[in-house]
C-alpha positions in Angstrom: 42.0 84.2 205.3 43.5 86.6 202.9 41.6 90.0 202.4 40.9 91.0 198.8 43.9 93.7 199.0 46.0 91.1 199.8 45.0 88.7 196.8 47.1 88.4 193.7 45.1 89.1 190.4 45.2 85.2 189.9 43.8 84.3 193.2 41.0 86.6 192.7 40.2 85.2 189.3 40.4 81.7 190.8 38.1 82.9 193.5 35.7 84.2 191.0 35.6 81.0 188.9 34.9 79.0 192.3 32.0 81.4 193.3 30.4 81.3 189.8 30.6 77.5 189.5 28.9 77.5 193.1 26.2 79.8 192.2 25.5 78.5 188.8 24.7 74.8 190.2 21.4 75.8 191.2 20.6 78.8 188.8 17.3 77.0 187.8 16.1 77.7 191.2 16.8 81.5 190.9 14.0 83.8 189.7 15.2 86.8 187.1 14.0 90.2 188.4 11.1 91.9 186.7 13.2 94.4 185.0 15.2 91.5 183.2 12.0 90.8 181.1 11.0 94.4 180.7 14.4 95.2 179.3 14.0 91.9 177.1 11.1 92.9 175.5 12.2 96.5 174.8 15.3 95.1 173.0 13.1 92.8 171.1 10.7 95.6 170.2 13.8 98.0 169.0 15.0 95.3 166.9 11.8 94.4 165.2 11.3 98.3 164.7 14.5 98.6 163.1 15.7 101.0 165.9 18.5 98.5 167.5 22.1 99.6 166.5 24.5 96.5 166.4 28.3 96.4 166.8 30.6 93.5 166.9 31.8 92.1 170.4 35.2 93.6 169.7 34.1 97.2 169.3 31.5 96.8 172.1 34.7 95.7 174.4 36.5 98.7 173.4 33.8 101.2 174.0 33.3 99.7 177.3 37.3 99.9 178.2 37.4 103.5 176.9 34.3 104.7 178.9 32.5 105.3 175.5 29.4 103.5 176.4 
């Protein structure tokens, strides 16, 4: 078995895809942590109160890549 350091980028991506398919097969059996619901309610409140800032997906990805989070 290869270690991560020995795997190519393509092999790592294939492994991630395989893991995702396997993990998502029983996704309905998994409970979200409590903080997910809290974060959702906070986001809904901010949107309702006009305090949420929205940017398009391309800008969000650029900010994440540049460390401007």
